[in-house]
N, CA, C and O atoms as a Tripos MOL2 file, in Angstrom:
@<TRIPOS>MOLECULE
protein
  300   299    75     0     0
PROTEIN
NO_CHARGES

@<TRIPOS>ATOM
      1 N         124.3380  139.5540  117.9000 N.3       1 MET1
      2 CA        123.5700  139.1400  116.8000 C.3       1 MET1
      3 C         122.8140  140.3990  116.3700 C.2       1 MET1
      4 O         122.0240  140.9060  117.1670 O.2       1 MET1
      5 N         122.9960  140.9030  115.2350 N.am      2 PRO2
      6 CA        122.7520  142.3070  114.8410 C.3       2 PRO2
      7 C         120.9010  142.2990  115.0700 C.2       2 PRO2
      8 O         120.2150  141.2990  115.2850 O.2       2 PRO2
      9 N         120.4630  143.6050  114.9540 N.am      3 ALA3
     10 CA        118.9970  143.4040  114.9170 C.3       3 ALA3
     11 C         118.3130  142.7980  113.5740 C.2       3 ALA3
     12 O         117.4260  141.9580  113.7280 O.2       3 ALA3
     13 N         118.7490  143.2530  112.0540 N.am      4 GLU4
     14 CA        118.2840  142.9850  111.6760 C.3       4 GLU4
     15 C         118.2080  141.2310  110.7030 C.2       4 GLU4
     16 O         117.4690  140.8440  109.7980 O.2       4 GLU4
     17 N         119.4340  140.5130  111.5070 N.am      5 ASN5
     18 CA        118.9050  139.5880  111.9190 C.3       5 ASN5
     19 C         118.2450  138.4440  112.3980 C.2       5 ASN5
     20 O         118.1770  137.2440  112.1320 O.2       5 ASN5
     21 N         117.7830  139.2530  113.2040 N.am      6 LEU6
     22 CA        116.6850  138.7020  114.2670 C.3       6 LEU6
     23 C         115.8130  138.9480  113.7070 C.2       6 LEU6
     24 O         115.0660  137.9700  113.6530 O.2       6 LEU6
     25 N         115.4620  139.7270  113.2370 N.am      7 ILE7
     26 CA        113.6910  140.1520  112.5400 C.3       7 ILE7
     27 C         113.4270  139.2820  111.3320 C.2       7 ILE7
     28 O         112.3730  138.9970  110.7640 O.2       7 ILE7
     29 N         114.9250  138.8740  111.0570 N.am      8 PHE8
     30 CA        114.7470  137.9480  109.2840 C.3       8 PHE8
     31 C         114.6770  136.6640  109.7630 C.2       8 PHE8
     32 O         114.0490  135.9410  108.9890 O.2       8 PHE8
     33 N         115.2100  135.9280  111.0530 N.am      9 ALA9
     34 CA        115.0310  135.2680  111.2910 C.3       9 ALA9
     35 C         113.5920  134.6910  111.9780 C.2       9 ALA9
     36 O         113.1670  133.5430  111.8550 O.2       9 ALA9
     37 N         112.8570  135.9720  112.8550 N.am     10 TYR10
     38 CA        111.5460  135.4050  112.8710 C.3      10 TYR10
     39 C         110.5740  135.5040  112.0970 C.2      10 TYR10
     40 O         109.5050  134.9020  112.2050 O.2      10 TYR10
     41 N         110.9840  136.5240  110.9900 N.am     11 MET11
     42 CA        109.9190  136.3440  109.4090 C.3      11 MET11
     43 C         110.1540  135.2100  109.0290 C.2      11 MET11
     44 O         109.0470  134.7620  108.7310 O.2      11 MET11
     45 N         111.1140  134.2310  108.7960 N.am     12 ILE12
     46 CA        111.3370  132.9610  108.3810 C.3      12 ILE12
     47 C         110.8840  131.9800  109.0840 C.2      12 ILE12
     48 O         110.3250  131.1030  108.4240 O.2      12 ILE12
     49 N         110.9420  131.8120  110.3280 N.am     13 VAL13
     50 CA        110.3690  131.2600  110.9460 C.3      13 VAL13
     51 C         108.6830  131.5030  110.9210 C.2      13 VAL13
     52 O         107.9930  130.5520  110.5540 O.2      13 VAL13
     53 N         108.1000  132.6250  111.2660 N.am     14 GLY14
     54 CA        106.8990  133.1830  111.0430 C.3      14 GLY14
     55 C         106.3440  132.4080  109.6790 C.2      14 GLY14
     56 O         105.3370  131.7030  109.7420 O.2      14 GLY14
     57 N         107.0370  132.5840  108.5170 N.am     15 LEU15
     58 CA        106.4100  132.1010  107.3060 C.3      15 LEU15
     59 C         106.4920  130.7900  107.2470 C.2      15 LEU15
     60 O         105.5330  130.1700  106.7860 O.2      15 LEU15
     61 N         107.7300  130.0530  107.7290 N.am     16 GLY16
     62 CA        107.2080  128.8560  108.0420 C.3      16 GLY16
     63 C         105.9190  127.6380  108.5400 C.2      16 GLY16
     64 O         105.3250  126.6340  108.1470 O.2      16 GLY16
     65 N         106.0180  128.4640  109.5280 N.am     17 VAL17
     66 CA        104.8650  128.0950  110.3300 C.3      17 VAL17
     67 C         103.6150  128.2240  109.6150 C.2      17 VAL17
     68 O         102.8230  127.2850  109.7020 O.2      17 VAL17
     69 N         103.2970  129.2840  108.8900 N.am     18 ILE18
     70 CA        102.3990  129.8570  108.2100 C.3      18 ILE18
     71 C         102.1510  128.5410  106.8310 C.2      18 ILE18
     72 O         101.0080  128.1930  106.5350 O.2      18 ILE18
     73 N         103.0490  128.1060  106.3150 N.am     19 GLY19
     74 CA        103.1010  127.3700  105.3010 C.3      19 GLY19
     75 C         102.5420  126.3550  105.8870 C.2      19 GLY19
     76 O         101.4690  125.8630  105.5360 O.2      19 GLY19
     77 N         103.3440  125.9180  106.9640 N.am     20 ALA20
     78 CA        103.0280  123.8450  107.4650 C.3      20 ALA20
     79 C         101.8570  124.2340  107.6220 C.2      20 ALA20
     80 O         101.4150  124.2690  106.4740 O.2      20 ALA20
     81 N         100.8600  124.6330  108.4830 N.am     21 LEU21
     82 CA         99.6030  124.9740  108.7570 C.3      21 LEU21
     83 C          98.7930  124.8530  107.3010 C.2      21 LEU21
     84 O          97.8830  124.0600  107.0560 O.2      21 LEU21
     85 N          99.3020  125.7420  106.4960 N.am     22 ALA22
     86 CA         98.6000  125.5090  105.1130 C.3      22 ALA22
     87 C          98.7060  123.9840  104.4930 C.2      22 ALA22
     88 O          97.7650  123.1960  104.3950 O.2      22 ALA22
     89 N          99.3400  123.8780  104.3100 N.am     23 LEU23
     90 CA         99.6600  122.4680  104.0140 C.3      23 LEU23
     91 C          98.5820  121.6880  104.7560 C.2      23 LEU23
     92 O          97.5630  121.1420  104.3320 O.2      23 LEU23
     93 N          99.1870  121.8060  106.2110 N.am     24 PHE24
     94 CA         98.2900  120.3730  106.7080 C.3      24 PHE24
     95 C          96.6020  120.8050  106.6860 C.2      24 PHE24
     96 O          95.6880  119.9810  106.6950 O.2      24 PHE24
     97 N          96.4370  122.2820  106.6560 N.am     25 GLU25
     98 CA         94.8050  122.2630  106.2160 C.3      25 GLU25
     99 C          94.3630  121.6580  104.9520 C.2      25 GLU25
    100 O          93.6520  120.6530  104.9430 O.2      25 GLU25
    101 N          94.6960  122.1420  104.0760 N.am     26 GLU26
    102 CA         94.8240  121.3410  102.4570 C.3      26 GLU26
    103 C          94.6440  119.9340  102.5320 C.2      26 GLU26
    104 O          93.7690  119.3700  101.8760 O.2      26 GLU26
    105 N          95.7340  119.0920  103.6000 N.am     27 HIS27
    106 CA         95.6380  117.8500  103.5030 C.3      27 HIS27
    107 C          94.4290  117.0960  104.5810 C.2      27 HIS27
    108 O          93.9740  115.9610  104.4380 O.2      27 HIS27
    109 N          94.1100  117.9850  105.5670 N.am     28 ARG28
    110 CA         92.9690  117.8100  106.1570 C.3      28 ARG28
    111 C          92.1060  117.7070  105.3110 C.2      28 ARG28
    112 O          91.5800  116.6380  105.0010 O.2      28 ARG28
    113 N          91.8090  118.9390  104.7640 N.am     29 ARG29
    114 CA         90.4330  118.9140  103.7830 C.3      29 ARG29
    115 C          90.2470  118.0790  102.6010 C.2      29 ARG29
    116 O          89.1830  118.0280  101.9830 O.2      29 ARG29
    117 N          91.5380  117.2760  102.2270 N.am     30 ARG30
    118 CA         91.1450  116.5740  101.3410 C.3      30 ARG30
    119 C          90.8850  115.3060  101.8570 C.2      30 ARG30
    120 O          90.3440  114.5570  101.0440 O.2      30 ARG30
    121 N          91.1230  114.7930  103.0580 N.am     31 THR31
    122 CA         91.0570  113.6320  103.4380 C.3      31 THR31
    123 C          90.0690  113.4720  104.3200 C.2      31 THR31
    124 O          90.1690  112.4950  105.0630 O.2      31 THR31
    125 N          88.7550  114.4590  104.4870 N.am     32 PHE32
    126 CA         87.6590  114.7350  105.4800 C.3      32 PHE32
    127 C          86.7540  114.7250  104.4870 C.2      32 PHE32
    128 O          86.0130  113.7420  104.4810 O.2      32 PHE32
    129 N          86.5510  115.7630  103.4010 N.am     33 GLU33
    130 CA         85.6740  116.2210  102.8090 C.3      33 GLU33
    131 C          85.5060  115.1860  101.6970 C.2      33 GLU33
    132 O          86.3430  114.6760  100.9520 O.2      33 GLU33
    133 N          83.6910  114.9640  101.8370 N.am     34 PRO34
    134 CA         83.7270  114.0890  100.6540 C.3      34 PRO34
    135 C          83.7340  114.4140   99.1220 C.2      34 PRO34
    136 O          83.5330  115.5660   98.7350 O.2      34 PRO34
    137 N          84.0380  113.0670   97.9960 N.am     35 PRO35
    138 CA         84.6940  113.3430   96.6730 C.3      35 PRO35
    139 C          83.6510  113.7950   95.7720 C.2      35 PRO35
    140 O          82.5980  113.1580   95.7520 O.2      35 PRO35
    141 N          83.8710  115.2890   94.6700 N.am     36 ARG36
    142 CA         82.7380  115.7020   94.2830 C.3      36 ARG36
    143 C          82.1110  114.1620   93.1030 C.2      36 ARG36
    144 O          82.5690  113.1780   92.5240 O.2      36 ARG36
    145 N          80.7580  114.9110   93.3400 N.am     37 ASP37
    146 CA         79.9970  114.1820   92.5840 C.3      37 ASP37
    147 C          80.6760  113.7520   90.9560 C.2      37 ASP37
    148 O          81.6650  114.4200   90.6510 O.2      37 ASP37
    149 N          80.4770  113.2990   90.5110 N.am     38 PRO38
    150 CA         80.7340  112.9080   89.1920 C.3      38 PRO38
    151 C          79.8450  112.8540   88.4840 C.2      38 PRO38
    152 O          80.0290  112.1350   87.5020 O.2      38 PRO38
    153 N          78.8020  113.3850   88.5710 N.am     39 ASP39
    154 CA         77.3160  113.7100   87.5100 C.3      39 ASP39
    155 C          77.4600  114.6160   86.6450 C.2      39 ASP39
    156 O          78.0500  115.6350   87.0040 O.2      39 ASP39
    157 N          77.1110  114.5420   85.6620 N.am     40 GLN40
    158 CA         77.2140  115.6100   84.2900 C.3      40 GLN40
    159 C          76.2000  116.5640   84.8850 C.2      40 GLN40
    160 O          75.1550  116.3620   85.5040 O.2      40 GLN40
    161 N          76.7560  117.5390   84.5510 N.am     41 VAL41
    162 CA         75.5580  118.8220   84.8560 C.3      41 VAL41
    163 C          75.1670  119.4490   83.5020 C.2      41 VAL41
    164 O          75.8690  119.6310   82.5070 O.2      41 VAL41
    165 N          73.5170  119.8080   83.7780 N.am     42 PHE42
    166 CA         72.4600  120.2130   82.4490 C.3      42 PHE42
    167 C          72.2060  121.2740   82.2720 C.2      42 PHE42
    168 O          72.5240  121.9130   83.2750 O.2      42 PHE42
    169 N          71.6850  122.0370   81.3510 N.am     43 ARG43
    170 CA         71.3760  123.3330   81.8820 C.3      43 ARG43
    171 C          70.3660  123.3720   80.3650 C.2      43 ARG43
    172 O          70.7740  123.3220   79.2050 O.2      43 ARG43
    173 N          68.8400  123.4860   80.9000 N.am     44 CYS44
    174 CA         67.6110  123.2550   79.7970 C.3      44 CYS44
    175 C          68.0810  124.9940   78.9680 C.2      44 CYS44
    176 O          68.6700  125.9990   79.3680 O.2      44 CYS44
    177 N          67.3960  124.5560   77.6060 N.am     45 ARG45
    178 CA         67.5870  125.7120   76.6460 C.3      45 ARG45
    179 C          66.6140  126.3070   76.4780 C.2      45 ARG45
    180 O          66.6630  127.4480   76.0190 O.2      45 ARG45
    181 N          65.2330  125.5960   76.8590 N.am     46 ASP46
    182 CA         64.1290  126.3940   76.8820 C.3      46 ASP46
    183 C          63.8530  127.1460   78.1410 C.2      46 ASP46
    184 O          63.5620  128.3390   78.2240 O.2      46 ASP46
    185 N          63.9860  126.2660   79.1270 N.am     47 CYS47
    186 CA         63.1290  126.7090   80.3480 C.3      47 CYS47
    187 C          64.7080  127.4140   81.4300 C.2      47 CYS47
    188 O          64.3910  128.1990   82.3230 O.2      47 CYS47
    189 N          65.8020  127.1840   81.3190 N.am     48 GLY48
    190 CA         66.6930  127.5160   81.4910 C.3      48 GLY48
    191 C          67.2810  126.7990   83.3690 C.2      48 GLY48
    192 O          68.2470  127.0990   84.0710 O.2      48 GLY48
    193 N          66.4240  126.0540   83.5200 N.am     49 LEU49
    194 CA         66.6990  125.0690   84.6850 C.3      49 LEU49
    195 C          68.0810  124.2340   84.8750 C.2      49 LEU49
    196 O          68.2510  123.5870   83.8420 O.2      49 LEU49
    197 N          68.7980  124.0760   85.5060 N.am     50 VAL50
    198 CA         70.1590  123.8750   85.4690 C.3      50 VAL50
    199 C          69.8360  122.2760   86.0820 C.2      50 VAL50
    200 O          68.7070  122.2820   86.5720 O.2      50 VAL50
    201 N          70.3140  121.2830   86.1660 N.am     51 TYR51
    202 CA         70.1700  119.9790   86.9100 C.3      51 TYR51
    203 C          71.3400  118.7540   86.4120 C.2      51 TYR51
    204 O          72.0070  119.0850   85.4320 O.2      51 TYR51
    205 N          71.6150  117.4720   86.9670 N.am     52 THR52
    206 CA         72.4190  117.1660   86.9080 C.3      52 THR52
    207 C          71.5530  115.3900   86.4750 C.2      52 THR52
    208 O          70.4440  115.0290   86.8680 O.2      52 THR52
    209 N          72.4280  114.6780   85.6710 N.am     53 ASP53
    210 CA         71.9780  113.5590   85.6960 C.3      53 ASP53
    211 C          73.3430  112.6600   85.7580 C.2      53 ASP53
    212 O          74.3430  113.3240   86.0320 O.2      53 ASP53
    213 N          73.5740  111.1380   85.5320 N.am     54 ASP54
    214 CA         74.6110  110.3500   85.3710 C.3      54 ASP54
    215 C          75.7730  110.8820   84.6020 C.2      54 ASP54
    216 O          75.6740  111.4330   83.5050 O.2      54 ASP54
    217 N          76.9320  110.6680   85.2860 N.am     55 PRO55
    218 CA         78.4070  110.5790   84.1280 C.3      55 PRO55
    219 C          78.0810  110.0920   82.8740 C.2      55 PRO55
    220 O          78.4660  110.8990   82.0270 O.2      55 PRO55
    221 N          77.4990  109.0540   82.3450 N.am     56 GLY56
    222 CA         77.1140  108.5470   81.0190 C.3      56 GLY56
    223 C          76.6420  109.1650   80.2070 C.2      56 GLY56
    224 O          77.1560  109.5820   79.1690 O.2      56 GLY56
    225 N          75.2890  109.3300   80.7110 N.am     57 VAL57
    226 CA         74.9330  110.1860   79.9110 C.3      57 VAL57
    227 C          74.8630  111.1230   78.7200 C.2      57 VAL57
    228 O          74.9240  112.2870   79.1170 O.2      57 VAL57
    229 N          74.7450  111.0240   77.2740 N.am     58 GLU58
    230 CA         75.1650  112.1200   76.2970 C.3      58 GLU58
    231 C          74.0350  113.2810   76.4850 C.2      58 GLU58
    232 O          74.1750  114.4870   76.6900 O.2      58 GLU58
    233 N          72.8700  112.4840   76.3410 N.am     59 ARG59
    234 CA         71.6140  113.6120   76.3870 C.3      59 ARG59
    235 C          71.1590  113.5290   77.5070 C.2      59 ARG59
    236 O          71.7160  112.6150   78.1150 O.2      59 ARG59
    237 N          70.0090  114.3100   78.4050 N.am     60 SER60
    238 CA         69.2370  113.9470   79.3260 C.3      60 SER60
    239 C          68.1120  114.8640   79.4270 C.2      60 SER60
    240 O          68.1380  115.9590   78.8650 O.2      60 SER60
    241 N          66.9630  114.3950   80.2350 N.am     61 ARG61
    242 CA         65.7100  115.1360   79.9020 C.3      61 ARG61
    243 C          65.4290  116.1740   80.9540 C.2      61 ARG61
    244 O          65.6950  115.9670   82.1380 O.2      61 ARG61
    245 N          64.8860  117.3000   80.5160 N.am     62 CYS62
    246 CA         64.8330  118.4820   81.6070 C.3      62 CYS62
    247 C          63.5510  118.0610   82.8670 C.2      62 CYS62
    248 O          62.3740  118.2310   82.5530 O.2      62 CYS62
    249 N          63.8830  117.5470   84.1890 N.am     63 PRO63
    250 CA         62.5210  117.6910   84.3830 C.3      63 PRO63
    251 C          62.1020  118.3060   85.0410 C.2      63 PRO63
    252 O          61.5050  117.9520   86.0580 O.2      63 PRO63
    253 N          62.3820  120.0370   84.4620 N.am     64 GLY64
    254 CA         61.2400  120.7480   84.5250 C.3      64 GLY64
    255 C          59.9430  120.9210   83.1790 C.2      64 GLY64
    256 O          58.7340  121.0300   83.3810 O.2      64 GLY64
    257 N          60.7040  120.9020   81.7070 N.am     65 CYS65
    258 CA         59.5650  121.1800   80.8070 C.3      65 CYS65
    259 C          59.6220  119.9270   79.8200 C.2      65 CYS65
    260 O          58.7400  119.7150   78.9880 O.2      65 CYS65
    261 N          60.8530  119.0400   80.0110 N.am     66 GLY66
    262 CA         60.8530  117.4970   79.4810 C.3      66 GLY66
    263 C          61.6260  117.9170   77.9970 C.2      66 GLY66
    264 O          61.5820  117.0100   77.1660 O.2      66 GLY66
    265 N          62.1380  118.8330   77.6790 N.am     67 LYS67
    266 CA         62.8930  118.9320   76.8850 C.3      67 LYS67
    267 C          64.4370  118.3710   76.5190 C.2      67 LYS67
    268 O          65.2460  118.6140   77.4140 O.2      67 LYS67
    269 N          64.8960  117.7670   75.5270 N.am     68 THR68
    270 CA         66.1770  116.9830   75.6430 C.3      68 THR68
    271 C          67.3210  117.6110   75.5300 C.2      68 THR68
    272 O          67.2190  118.2290   74.4710 O.2      68 THR68
    273 N          68.5690  117.8700   76.0840 N.am     69 ASN69
    274 CA         69.6140  118.9690   76.3570 C.3      69 ASN69
    275 C          70.5950  118.3280   76.4690 C.2      69 ASN69
    276 O          70.3360  117.1570   76.7470 O.2      69 ASN69
    277 N          72.2240  118.6710   76.3320 N.am     70 HIS70
    278 CA         73.4670  118.1020   75.7120 C.3      70 HIS70
    279 C          74.2520  118.5390   77.2770 C.2      70 HIS70
    280 O          73.7760  119.5490   77.7930 O.2      70 HIS70
    281 N          75.0700  118.0510   77.8230 N.am     71 PRO71
    282 CA         75.8240  118.5270   79.1580 C.3      71 PRO71
    283 C          76.2560  119.9130   79.0910 C.2      71 PRO71
    284 O          76.6950  120.2440   77.9890 O.2      71 PRO71
    285 N          76.2450  120.6470   79.8330 N.am     72 PHE72
    286 CA         76.6780  121.9450   80.0980 C.3      72 PHE72
    287 C          78.1780  121.5640   80.1240 C.2      72 PHE72
    288 O          78.5670  120.6480   80.8480 O.2      72 PHE72
    289 N          79.0890  122.3240   79.2670 N.am     73 GLY73
    290 CA         80.2010  123.0470   79.7130 C.3      73 GLY73
    291 C          80.6980  123.6180   80.5460 C.2      73 GLY73
    292 O          79.5290  123.8650   80.8430 O.2      73 GLY73
    293 N          81.3170  124.1490   81.3260 N.am     74 PHE74
    294 CA         82.1290  125.2660   82.0490 C.3      74 PHE74
    295 C          83.1720  125.5480   81.7750 C.2      74 PHE74
    296 O          84.0650  124.7420   82.0380 O.2      74 PHE74
    297 N          83.4530  126.6410   81.2180 N.am     75 ARG75
    298 CA         85.0070  126.8410   80.6930 C.3      75 ARG75
    299 C          85.7860  127.8660   81.4800 C.2      75 ARG75
    300 O          86.9570  128.1090   81.1890 O.2      75 ARG75
@<TRIPOS>BOND
     1     1     2 1
     2     2     3 1
     3     3     4 2
     4     3     5 am
     5     5     6 1
     6     6     7 1
     7     7     8 2
     8     7     9 am
     9     9    10 1
    10    10    11 1
    11    11    12 2
    12    11    13 am
    13    13    14 1
    14    14    15 1
    15    15    16 2
    16    15    17 am
    17    17    18 1
    18    18    19 1
    19    19    20 2
    20    19    21 am
    21    21    22 1
    22    22    23 1
    23    23    24 2
    24    23    25 am
    25    25    26 1
    26    26    27 1
    27    27    28 2
    28    27    29 am
    29    29    30 1
    30    30    31 1
    31    31    32 2
    32    31    33 am
    33    33    34 1
    34    34    35 1
    35    35    36 2
    36    35    37 am
    37    37    38 1
    38    38    39 1
    39    39    40 2
    40    39    41 am
    41    41    42 1
    42    42    43 1
    43    43    44 2
    44    43    45 am
    45    45    46 1
    46    46    47 1
    47    47    48 2
    48    47    49 am
    49    49    50 1
    50    50    51 1
    51    51    52 2
    52    51    53 am
    53    53    54 1
    54    54    55 1
    55    55    56 2
    56    55    57 am
    57    57    58 1
    58    58    59 1
    59    59    60 2
    60    59    61 am
    61    61    62 1
    62    62    63 1
    63    63    64 2
    64    63    65 am
    65    65    66 1
    66    66    67 1
    67    67    68 2
    68    67    69 am
    69    69    70 1
    70    70    71 1
    71    71    72 2
    72    71    73 am
    73    73    74 1
    74    74    75 1
    75    75    76 2
    76    75    77 am
    77    77    78 1
    78    78    79 1
    79    79    80 2
    80    79    81 am
    81    81    82 1
    82    82    83 1
    83    83    84 2
    84    83    85 am
    85    85    86 1
    86    86    87 1
    87    87    88 2
    88    87    89 am
    89    89    90 1
    90    90    91 1
    91    91    92 2
    92    91    93 am
    93    93    94 1
    94    94    95 1
    95    95    96 2
    96    95    97 am
    97    97    98 1
    98    98    99 1
    99    99   100 2
   100    99   101 am
   101   101   102 1
   102   102   103 1
   103   103   104 2
   104   103   105 am
   105   105   106 1
   106   106   107 1
   107   107   108 2
   108   107   109 am
   109   109   110 1
   110   110   111 1
   111   111   112 2
   112   111   113 am
   113   113   114 1
   114   114   115 1
   115   115   116 2
   116   115   117 am
   117   117   118 1
   118   118   119 1
   119   119   120 2
   120   119   121 am
   121   121   122 1
   122   122   123 1
   123   123   124 2
   124   123   125 am
   125   125   126 1
   126   126   127 1
   127   127   128 2
   128   127   129 am
   129   129   130 1
   130   130   131 1
   131   131   132 2
   132   131   133 am
   133   133   134 1
   134   134   135 1
   135   135   136 2
   136   135   137 am
   137   137   138 1
   138   138   139 1
   139   139   140 2
   140   139   141 am
   141   141   142 1
   142   142   143 1
   143   143   144 2
   144   143   145 am
   145   145   146 1
   146   146   147 1
   147   147   148 2
   148   147   149 am
   149   149   150 1
   150   150   151 1
   151   151   152 2
   152   151   153 am
   153   153   154 1
   154   154   155 1
   155   155   156 2
   156   155   157 am
   157   157   158 1
   158   158   159 1
   159   159   160 2
   160   159   161 am
   161   161   162 1
   162   162   163 1
   163   163   164 2
   164   163   165 am
   165   165   166 1
   166   166   167 1
   167   167   168 2
   168   167   169 am
   169   169   170 1
   170   170   171 1
   171   171   172 2
   172   171   173 am
   173   173   174 1
   174   174   175 1
   175   175   176 2
   176   175   177 am
   177   177   178 1
   178   178   179 1
   179   179   180 2
   180   179   181 am
   181   181   182 1
   182   182   183 1
   183   183   184 2
   184   183   185 am
   185   185   186 1
   186   186   187 1
   187   187   188 2
   188   187   189 am
   189   189   190 1
   190   190   191 1
   191   191   192 2
   192   191   193 am
   193   193   194 1
   194   194   195 1
   195   195   196 2
   196   195   197 am
   197   197   198 1
   198   198   199 1
   199   199   200 2
   200   199   201 am
   201   201   202 1
   202   202   203 1
   203   203   204 2
   204   203   205 am
   205   205   206 1
   206   206   207 1
   207   207   208 2
   208   207   209 am
   209   209   210 1
   210   210   211 1
   211   211   212 2
   212   211   213 am
   213   213   214 1
   214   214   215 1
   215   215   216 2
   216   215   217 am
   217   217   218 1
   218   218   219 1
   219   219   220 2
   220   219   221 am
   221   221   222 1
   222   222   223 1
   223   223   224 2
   224   223   225 am
   225   225   226 1
   226   226   227 1
   227   227   228 2
   228   227   229 am
   229   229   230 1
   230   230   231 1
   231   231   232 2
   232   231   233 am
   233   233   234 1
   234   234   235 1
   235   235   236 2
   236   235   237 am
   237   237   238 1
   238   238   239 1
   239   239   240 2
   240   239   241 am
   241   241   242 1
   242   242   243 1
   243   243   244 2
   244   243   245 am
   245   245   246 1
   246   246   247 1
   247   247   248 2
   248   247   249 am
   249   249   250 1
   250   250   251 1
   251   251   252 2
   252   251   253 am
   253   253   254 1
   254   254   255 1
   255   255   256 2
   256   255   257 am
   257   257   258 1
   258   258   259 1
   259   259   260 2
   260   259   261 am
   261   261   262 1
   262   262   263 1
   263   263   264 2
   264   263   265 am
   265   265   266 1
   266   266   267 1
   267   267   268 2
   268   267   269 am
   269   269   270 1
   270   270   271 1
   271   271   272 2
   272   271   273 am
   273   273   274 1
   274   274   275 1
   275   275   276 2
   276   275   277 am
   277   277   278 1
   278   278   279 1
   279   279   280 2
   280   279   281 am
   281   281   282 1
   282   282   283 1
   283   283   284 2
   284   283   285 am
   285   285   286 1
   286   286   287 1
   287   287   288 2
   288   287   289 am
   289   289   290 1
   290   290   291 1
   291   291   292 2
   292   291   293 am
   293   293   294 1
   294   294   295 1
   295   295   296 2
   296   295   297 am
   297   297   298 1
   298   298   299 1
   299   299   300 2
@<TRIPOS>SUBSTRUCTURE
     1 MET1         2 RESIDUE 1 A MET
     2 PRO2         6 RESIDUE 1 A PRO
     3 ALA3        10 RESIDUE 1 A ALA
     4 GLU4        14 RESIDUE 1 A GLU
     5 ASN5        18 RESIDUE 1 A ASN
     6 LEU6        22 RESIDUE 1 A LEU
     7 ILE7        26 RESIDUE 1 A ILE
     8 PHE8        30 RESIDUE 1 A PHE
     9 ALA9        34 RESIDUE 1 A ALA
    10 TYR10       38 RESIDUE 1 A TYR
    11 MET11       42 RESIDUE 1 A MET
    12 ILE12       46 RESIDUE 1 A ILE
    13 VAL13       50 RESIDUE 1 A VAL
    14 GLY14       54 RESIDUE 1 A GLY
    15 LEU15       58 RESIDUE 1 A LEU
    16 GLY16       62 RESIDUE 1 A GLY
    17 VAL17       66 RESIDUE 1 A VAL
    18 ILE18       70 RESIDUE 1 A ILE
    19 GLY19       74 RESIDUE 1 A GLY
    20 ALA20       78 RESIDUE 1 A ALA
    21 LEU21       82 RESIDUE 1 A LEU
    22 ALA22       86 RESIDUE 1 A ALA
    23 LEU23       90 RESIDUE 1 A LEU
    24 PHE24       94 RESIDUE 1 A PHE
    25 GLU25       98 RESIDUE 1 A GLU
    26 GLU26      102 RESIDUE 1 A GLU
    27 HIS27      106 RESIDUE 1 A HIS
    28 ARG28      110 RESIDUE 1 A ARG
    29 ARG29      114 RESIDUE 1 A ARG
    30 ARG30      118 RESIDUE 1 A ARG
    31 THR31      122 RESIDUE 1 A THR
    32 PHE32      126 RESIDUE 1 A PHE
    33 GLU33      130 RESIDUE 1 A GLU
    34 PRO34      134 RESIDUE 1 A PRO
    35 PRO35      138 RESIDUE 1 A PRO
    36 ARG36      142 RESIDUE 1 A ARG
    37 ASP37      146 RESIDUE 1 A ASP
    38 PRO38      150 RESIDUE 1 A PRO
    39 ASP39      154 RESIDUE 1 A ASP
    40 GLN40      158 RESIDUE 1 A GLN
    41 VAL41      162 RESIDUE 1 A VAL
    42 PHE42      166 RESIDUE 1 A PHE
    43 ARG43      170 RESIDUE 1 A ARG
    44 CYS44      174 RESIDUE 1 A CYS
    45 ARG45      178 RESIDUE 1 A ARG
    46 ASP46      182 RESIDUE 1 A ASP
    47 CYS47      186 RESIDUE 1 A CYS
    48 GLY48      190 RESIDUE 1 A GLY
    49 LEU49      194 RESIDUE 1 A LEU
    50 VAL50      198 RESIDUE 1 A VAL
    51 TYR51      202 RESIDUE 1 A TYR
    52 THR52      206 RESIDUE 1 A THR
    53 ASP53      210 RESIDUE 1 A ASP
    54 ASP54      214 RESIDUE 1 A ASP
    55 PRO55      218 RESIDUE 1 A PRO
    56 GLY56      222 RESIDUE 1 A GLY
    57 VAL57      226 RESIDUE 1 A VAL
    58 GLU58      230 RESIDUE 1 A GLU
    59 ARG59      234 RESIDUE 1 A ARG
    60 SER60      238 RESIDUE 1 A SER
    61 ARG61      242 RESIDUE 1 A ARG
    62 CYS62      246 RESIDUE 1 A CYS
    63 PRO63      250 RESIDUE 1 A PRO
    64 GLY64      254 RESIDUE 1 A GLY
    65 CYS65      258 RESIDUE 1 A CYS
    66 GLY66      262 RESIDUE 1 A GLY
    67 LYS67      266 RESIDUE 1 A LYS
    68 THR68      270 RESIDUE 1 A THR
    69 ASN69      274 RESIDUE 1 A ASN
    70 HIS70      278 RESIDUE 1 A HIS
    71 PRO71      282 RESIDUE 1 A PRO
    72 PHE72      286 RESIDUE 1 A PHE
    73 GLY73      290 RESIDUE 1 A GLY
    74 PHE74      294 RESIDUE 1 A PHE
    75 ARG75      298 RESIDUE 1 A ARG
């Protein structure tokens, strides 16, 4: 067997093992990590405080200064 074919086979096997380990780790992470919190994120326009509130709330009062704010959207 030529050396080029042997090196190619080792590379393919190595990349396959790395890919399988990455897939296994992603599966394990999704299985054991707690789910994301469904709360909405708010940012106060007056004091700049970032806080969360229940997912169904359309407007929320800032715990720092008391101003009512709309949910903050990440883009």
